[in-house]
N, C-alpha and C positions, 0 to 999 in steps of 0.2 A: 139777865133778868128777863123773864117772860112777859110779854106784853100783849095787850088787846089790840089787834090790828084789823083795820077794814080795808078791803080791796075792792076797787071798782074797774072792771075790765079784765075779764078771764078769757082772753083770746089765746093764741098760740104761745105768746110769750108770758101772759099773765098766768096761765095755767101752771107753767113751770115755776114761776115765782111763788104762787099760792101753795104748791105742793111742797116746796122746800120750807116755807114758813110753818106749816103744820107739822112737818117732820121735825122741826126743831122745837116744837112744843108751844108755839104761840097760839093763842086763842084768835080764831080768824072768822070775821063776818064778811059775807060777800053780797054784792048787789045782784039781784035776779035780773037778767037781761037777755033778750033773744040772740045777741051777738056773742054770748059766752060759749065756750067749749063745754062738753058734758061736765056736770058738777057732781056726779054720784060718788066718785071716788074721794073728793074733797069732803063731801057731807059725811061719807062713812068714817073719815078721819076725824071728824069733829067740827067741821065748818058749818057755820049758820048762814043760811041764804034769807036776805031781807028784801023788801019791796021797794024802798026808796034810799037814796043816797043819804038823806038826813038821818034815817034810821041806822044806816051803817056808821056814819060819823059820830052819833050819839053814843054808840058802844065802843068807840076806838080811842086809844092813846095816839095811834099813828094811822093815817089814811093814805093808802097808796093808790095812785091812779095810773093805769096802763091802757090809755085810750088812743084812738086814731090820730087826733090833732087838736089844734087850738079850739075850733068851734065846739067839739065834744067836751074838752076841758072846761071851757067857759060855762056851758050849759050844766054840766054836772056840778060844778062849784056854786054858781050864782043863780041858776034857774029855780023854778018852783020845785020844792021838795029836795033841793040840792044840798050839798055837803054843808054850806055855810049855815043853813037853818038848823043843823044838828050839832055843828062843831062844838066841842068842849073846850074850855079855856085851857090854853097851854098845850093843847094837842098839835101834832105836826102833820101837815099834808106834804107828802112826797110824790112829786109828779114826774113819772118814769116815761111819759108819753113823748113824742117828738112834737115840738111846738114852736110857734114864732116868738122869739125872745120878747118883743115888745108886749105881746100878749102875756107872757109869763110874769113880767114885772107887774102888769095891772092885777093879774090874779094873786100874786104874792101880796100886794097892798090890801087887797080885799080880805085875804085870810088874816092878815096882821090886824086889820080893822075889827075883825070878828073875834080877836082874842087868841088866834092861833099862830103857829109858826110854819115856815115853808121852805122847802128844798126842791129845786128842779134836779132831777137825777135821771136824765135819759140813758138808755142802754146802747151798747154795741154788742155784737155777736148774734147768735140765732137761737131759735127755739131749742135746739139740741143743748147748747150751753145753759139756757134758762132752766131746762129740766135737770141739768147736772149741778146747778148752783154755782156756775162759773161764768156769769155775765161780767162785763166791764160797766162801770157806772161812771158818768161824768157829772159831778155834783156842784151845783151853784147854790150859794146861800152862806149864812153864818157858819164859821168853823166849829163854834161850840155846839150848834144845833146838829151838825154832821157828827160830831163826836158822840152826842147823846143817842144818835141814831145808828151808829156804826155796827152795833151788835145785830140789829134787825137786817141792815143791808148786807151784811156778811152772810147771812143765811142763803143769799141767792147770788152774790157777787164775789168774783175772785180778785178783781182789781177795782179799787174805789179811788178815783182822782178828784181832789177838790180843785175846781176850776176858777173860782173866785166868787164874786158876788151873785145874787139872784139873777138869773137869766143867762149867765155864763155857761152853765151846763148845756142849755138848749142851743146856745150859739155854737159851742164846740161840737155838739152832735150834728148840727147842720153843716159845719165845716167838714167834719168827718165824712158824712154821707155824700156830700158833694164831690170830694175827692175820690171816694171809693166807687160811687155810682157813675161819676163822670168818667173815671178810668174804664169801668165795664162798658160804657156806652162807646167810648172810643175803640175798645177792642172788638165790640160787636160790629161796629162800622168797618173796621179793618178786616175782620173775618168775612163779612159779606163781599168786600172788594176782592179778597183772596179767592173766594168761591168763584166769583165771575171771571177771574183770570186764571182758573185752573190749578191754583196752588192747593196741594193736598192738605187737609185739616192737621195731620200729624206733622207735616213738615212746618206749617204755620206755627203750631204750638211749640214745637221742639226749638225752632230758631228763637222765638221770642223768649222762651224760658231760659235760654243760655245767653241771652244778651240783655239789652235794656229794657225789653218787654216783660221781663219775668216779675213775679211778685204775687201777693195775695189775690189780687183781681183776676189774674190769669189762672191760677190754681182753682179758684171757684168757678171760672168759666170752662175749664179744661174738660169736665165730664160732658157738657153739652157739645163742645166743639168736636169732640172726638167720638161720641156715641148718642148724642141727642138727649142725654140725661141731664134735666134742669135742676136736679135736687142739690147741686153744689151751691146754689144761691136761691134759697126759698123765699124770695122777696118779689112781690108782684109789680108789674109795670105801673099799675095804678098808685101803689104806695111810693114808687120811685118818682112819679110825676108830683105827688103831693109834697115829698121831701125836697125836691129840687125846686118846686115852686116856692116853698117856705124859704129856702136858701136865696132865691132871687128877691123875695120881699125883704129879707134881713139885709142883704146887700144894698138894696135901694133905700132902706131906712137910713143905712150908714153913709149913702152916697158913694159906695164902693164900685170898683169896676166889676161888670158881670157880663161881658160879652160871650165868654166861653160858657158861662152858667146859662145864658140865654139860649144859646144853640143846643146845649144838653137838654134843656127843658123842651125845645121845639121838636127835637127828634123823639123824645119820650111821648109827648102829646100826640104827635102823629101816629106813633105805634099803637097808642091806646085806642085810636079809632079803628084800627085794623085787626085787633086781637080780641080773643074771648076773655070775659071777666076772670081774673085770677091768674092770667098768663104771667109766668115768671119772667124776671129780667133777662136771664140768659137766651130765652127765645127771641129776644130782640134781634140777635144775629141772624136767625132764620127769616124774620120778617123784612129785614134789610136786604137779604139775599134774593127775595123774590123778584121776578121781572117787573119792571115799571109798567103801569097801565097808562 
């Protein structure tokens, strides 16, 4: 069944999601925002662009958020002119952002108090899979609400995993990103050390790939390590800092060990002070290989 969908956050990931939603025939309303990717193609396909989040929510059965993090989600939902001001009774808010679980639980309660329903459904994979409709979704919330929304989610997701109660989707996303980005940070540090010891990049990559260092993280790093091509992992150091910072907050909230997570955050924060805005994570290897001043 075709639904009226509102989307807030048309960045690299959001644009792919929106494109697939209109391709499947859903009526789409978008929030006009300077951070959006170009909207002309979506408008030509029938999407409507509105000035406030409340207007978007008032036209939607399902509101999908694809935002940077918890502060942006909280502002869009509860701020002046926000989603909760226009939310229709029974509508579903689906938060595909990466967020701090404790914030997610608060936002879900606010949505429920306003008469809506809530799922946290953060994504894994990249803008390429978003455009192809092949994202992975980690969904927290009521199983019946997920089933009611599965048709919409399937427009842009290949794998949909129900992780448990509200907040568990965002918890699992932070666990996933900590493991994946933490592994990449370790590889970058090792690659920088290899460079200083005169180990050829192709030898470094080949030996790891044939042994215990092989895996997805190495394959995403391989193009940069061998030829300086950072497109294998189009994820900025700034976003990595944000996500690992969120993981540290989540771990602290739970009283969980976070020594390795703290070290991972420290190396990313230091790199952030040394790189240009938008620098991708693979370039951390080159930053660490620079002579120390």
